[in-house]
ZADO-1210 file (C-alpha; in nm, 4 decimals, padded with zeros to 6 digits):
<atoms>
<atom x="00.0016" y="-00.0032" z="00.0036" code="UNK" pos="1"/>
<atom x="00.1062" y="00.3682" z="-00.0346" code="UNK" pos="2"/>
<atom x="00.2712" y="00.5418" z="00.2431" code="UNK" pos="3"/>
<atom x="00.0559" y="00.7001" z="00.4919" code="UNK" pos="4"/>
<atom x="00.3356" y="00.9110" z="00.6604" code="UNK" pos="5"/>
<atom x="00.3205" y="01.2866" z="00.6367" code="UNK" pos="6"/>
<atom x="00.5078" y="01.4476" z="00.3429" code="UNK" pos="7"/>
<atom x="00.8419" y="01.6127" z="00.4570" code="UNK" pos="8"/>
<atom x="00.7868" y="01.9862" z="00.5522" code="UNK" pos="9"/>
<atom x="01.0561" y="02.0664" z="00.2917" code="UNK" pos="10"/>
<atom x="00.8462" y="01.9071" z="00.0035" code="UNK" pos="11"/>
<atom x="00.5334" y="02.0828" z="00.1262" code="UNK" pos="12"/>
<atom x="00.7157" y="02.4136" z="00.1242" code="UNK" pos="13"/>
<atom x="00.8551" y="02.3401" z="-00.2300" code="UNK" pos="14"/>
<atom x="00.5150" y="02.2534" z="-00.3677" code="UNK" pos="15"/>
<atom x="00.3550" y="02.5620" z="-00.2069" code="UNK" pos="16"/>
<atom x="00.6113" y="02.7869" z="-00.3928" code="UNK" pos="17"/>
<atom x="00.5583" y="02.6008" z="-00.7139" code="UNK" pos="18"/>
<atom x="00.1716" y="02.6244" z="-00.6959" code="UNK" pos="19"/>
<atom x="00.1028" y="02.9449" z="-00.5267" code="UNK" pos="20"/>
<atom x="-00.1564" y="02.7616" z="-00.3258" code="UNK" pos="21"/>
<atom x="-00.1775" y="02.7949" z="00.0531" code="UNK" pos="22"/>
<atom x="00.0342" y="02.5553" z="00.2617" code="UNK" pos="23"/>
<atom x="-00.2978" y="02.4105" z="00.3958" code="UNK" pos="24"/>
<atom x="-00.4299" y="02.3321" z="00.0485" code="UNK" pos="25"/>
<atom x="-00.1063" y="02.1705" z="-00.0448" code="UNK" pos="26"/>
<atom x="-00.1204" y="01.9594" z="00.2651" code="UNK" pos="27"/>
<atom x="-00.4870" y="01.8573" z="00.1902" code="UNK" pos="28"/>
<atom x="-00.3883" y="01.7645" z="-00.1670" code="UNK" pos="29"/>
<atom x="-00.0890" y="01.5585" z="-00.0469" code="UNK" pos="30"/>
<atom x="-00.3156" y="01.3890" z="00.2184" code="UNK" pos="31"/>
<atom x="-00.5636" y="01.3019" z="-00.0407" code="UNK" pos="32"/>
<atom x="-00.3001" y="01.1552" z="-00.2743" code="UNK" pos="33"/>
<atom x="-00.1579" y="00.9493" z="00.0181" code="UNK" pos="34"/>
<atom x="-00.4966" y="00.8141" z="00.1178" code="UNK" pos="35"/>
<atom x="-00.5877" y="00.7017" z="-00.2274" code="UNK" pos="36"/>
<atom x="-00.2565" y="00.6004" z="-00.3806" code="UNK" pos="37"/>
<atom x="-00.1563" y="00.2401" z="-00.4574" code="UNK" pos="38"/>
<atom x="00.1963" y="00.1031" z="-00.4373" code="UNK" pos="39"/>
<atom x="00.3298" y="00.3363" z="-00.7162" code="UNK" pos="40"/>
<atom x="00.1056" y="00.6308" z="-00.6971" code="UNK" pos="41"/>
<atom x="-00.2524" y="00.7431" z="-00.7743" code="UNK" pos="42"/>
<atom x="-00.3882" y="00.5177" z="-01.0465" code="UNK" pos="43"/>
<atom x="-00.6009" y="00.6218" z="-01.3438" code="UNK" pos="44"/>
<atom x="-00.9195" y="00.4729" z="-01.2224" code="UNK" pos="45"/>
<atom x="-00.8985" y="00.6238" z="-00.8831" code="UNK" pos="46"/>
<atom x="-00.8245" y="00.9727" z="-01.0293" code="UNK" pos="47"/>
<atom x="-01.1091" y="00.9377" z="-01.2712" code="UNK" pos="48"/>
<atom x="-01.3420" y="00.8440" z="-00.9849" code="UNK" pos="49"/>
<atom x="-01.2322" y="01.1455" z="-00.7835" code="UNK" pos="50"/>
<atom x="-01.3057" y="01.3770" z="-01.0736" code="UNK" pos="51"/>
<atom x="-01.6423" y="01.2080" z="-01.1347" code="UNK" pos="52"/>
<atom x="-01.7492" y="01.2296" z="-00.7703" code="UNK" pos="53"/>
<atom x="-01.6086" y="01.5716" z="-00.6754" code="UNK" pos="54"/>
<atom x="-01.6739" y="01.7567" z="-01.0007" code="UNK" pos="55"/>
<atom x="-01.9455" y="01.5589" z="-01.1642" code="UNK" pos="56"/>
<atom x="-01.7197" y="01.5056" z="-01.4747" code="UNK" pos="57"/>
<atom x="-01.8542" y="01.2223" z="-01.6743" code="UNK" pos="58"/>
<atom x="-01.6850" y="01.2549" z="-02.0095" code="UNK" pos="59"/>
<atom x="-01.4306" y="00.9721" z="-02.0656" code="UNK" pos="60"/>
<atom x="-01.2339" y="01.1733" z="-02.3177" code="UNK" pos="61"/>
<atom x="-01.1803" y="01.4703" z="-02.0822" code="UNK" pos="62"/>
<atom x="-01.1061" y="01.2472" z="-01.7849" code="UNK" pos="63"/>
<atom x="-00.8407" y="01.0634" z="-01.9726" code="UNK" pos="64"/>
<atom x="-00.6886" y="01.4052" z="-02.1053" code="UNK" pos="65"/>
<atom x="-00.6757" y="01.5347" z="-01.7537" code="UNK" pos="66"/>
<atom x="-00.4931" y="01.2232" z="-01.6268" code="UNK" pos="67"/>
<atom x="-00.2505" y="01.2419" z="-01.9134" code="UNK" pos="68"/>
<atom x="-00.1921" y="01.6145" z="-01.8623" code="UNK" pos="69"/>
<atom x="-00.1228" y="01.5555" z="-01.4843" code="UNK" pos="70"/>
<atom x="00.1176" y="01.2559" z="-01.5673" code="UNK" pos="71"/>
<atom x="00.4181" y="01.4787" z="-01.6258" code="UNK" pos="72"/>
<atom x="00.6489" y="01.1947" z="-01.5266" code="UNK" pos="73"/>
<atom x="00.4922" y="00.9984" z="-01.8072" code="UNK" pos="74"/>
<atom x="00.4302" y="00.6736" z="-01.6120" code="UNK" pos="75"/>
<atom x="00.0998" y="00.6222" z="-01.7944" code="UNK" pos="76"/>
<atom x="-00.0372" y="00.4346" z="-01.5075" code="UNK" pos="77"/>
<atom x="00.0171" y="00.6209" z="-01.1807" code="UNK" pos="78"/>
<atom x="00.0476" y="00.9817" z="-01.0755" code="UNK" pos="79"/>
<atom x="00.3414" y="01.0729" z="-00.8487" code="UNK" pos="80"/>
<atom x="00.2518" y="01.3011" z="-00.5552" code="UNK" pos="81"/>
<atom x="00.4252" y="01.6136" z="-00.7146" code="UNK" pos="82"/>
<atom x="00.2475" y="01.5502" z="-01.0582" code="UNK" pos="83"/>
<atom x="-00.0829" y="01.5146" z="-00.8736" code="UNK" pos="84"/>
<atom x="-00.0367" y="01.8387" z="-00.6574" code="UNK" pos="85"/>
<atom x="00.0925" y="02.0412" z="-00.9506" code="UNK" pos="86"/>
<atom x="-00.1893" y="01.9259" z="-01.1794" code="UNK" pos="87"/>
<atom x="-00.4529" y="01.9820" z="-00.9235" code="UNK" pos="88"/>
<atom x="-00.3305" y="02.3355" z="-00.8515" code="UNK" pos="89"/>
<atom x="-00.3633" y="02.4259" z="-01.2320" code="UNK" pos="90"/>
<atom x="-00.7066" y="02.2558" z="-01.2477" code="UNK" pos="91"/>
<atom x="-00.8379" y="02.4272" z="-00.9316" code="UNK" pos="92"/>
<atom x="-00.6621" y="02.7675" z="-00.9343" code="UNK" pos="93"/>
<atom x="-00.4936" y="02.8014" z="-01.2595" code="UNK" pos="94"/>
<atom x="-00.5616" y="03.0625" z="-01.5324" code="UNK" pos="95"/>
<atom x="-00.8341" y="02.9808" z="-01.7850" code="UNK" pos="96"/>
<atom x="-00.5563" y="02.8816" z="-02.0217" code="UNK" pos="97"/>
<atom x="-00.3914" y="02.6509" z="-01.7745" code="UNK" pos="98"/>
<atom x="-00.7326" y="02.5024" z="-01.7068" code="UNK" pos="99"/>
<atom x="-00.8083" y="02.4508" z="-02.0800" code="UNK" pos="100"/>
<atom x="-00.4504" y="02.2816" z="-02.1157" code="UNK" pos="101"/>
<atom x="-00.5630" y="02.0332" z="-01.8451" code="UNK" pos="102"/>
<atom x="-00.8500" y="01.9127" z="-02.0594" code="UNK" pos="103"/>
<atom x="-00.7273" y="01.9608" z="-02.4133" code="UNK" pos="104"/>
<atom x="-00.3455" y="01.8974" z="-02.4321" code="UNK" pos="105"/>
<atom x="-00.1313" y="01.5914" z="-02.4774" code="UNK" pos="106"/>
</atoms>
């Protein structure tokens, strides 16, 4: 199973700087990732389920595009913690252009 330990404070601070999200928001995203990730990270089906449940997104094409856009490390199967947090930051608080890229790039 994925690690349930807290992310190091240094990593939280780094992600906070990279995303311009509050430290608390980064901590919540990291905790969500940790709670749902499998051995190697957050898998595609879990990510799709989250987007469907939290944002009522039902379009398979868009759900797959979002996953691929978040998957900066290009594993194709799992999202690493940093990829997930950076992707969610753009999805939730990005500019309209960044949000469009989440759905229509790659």
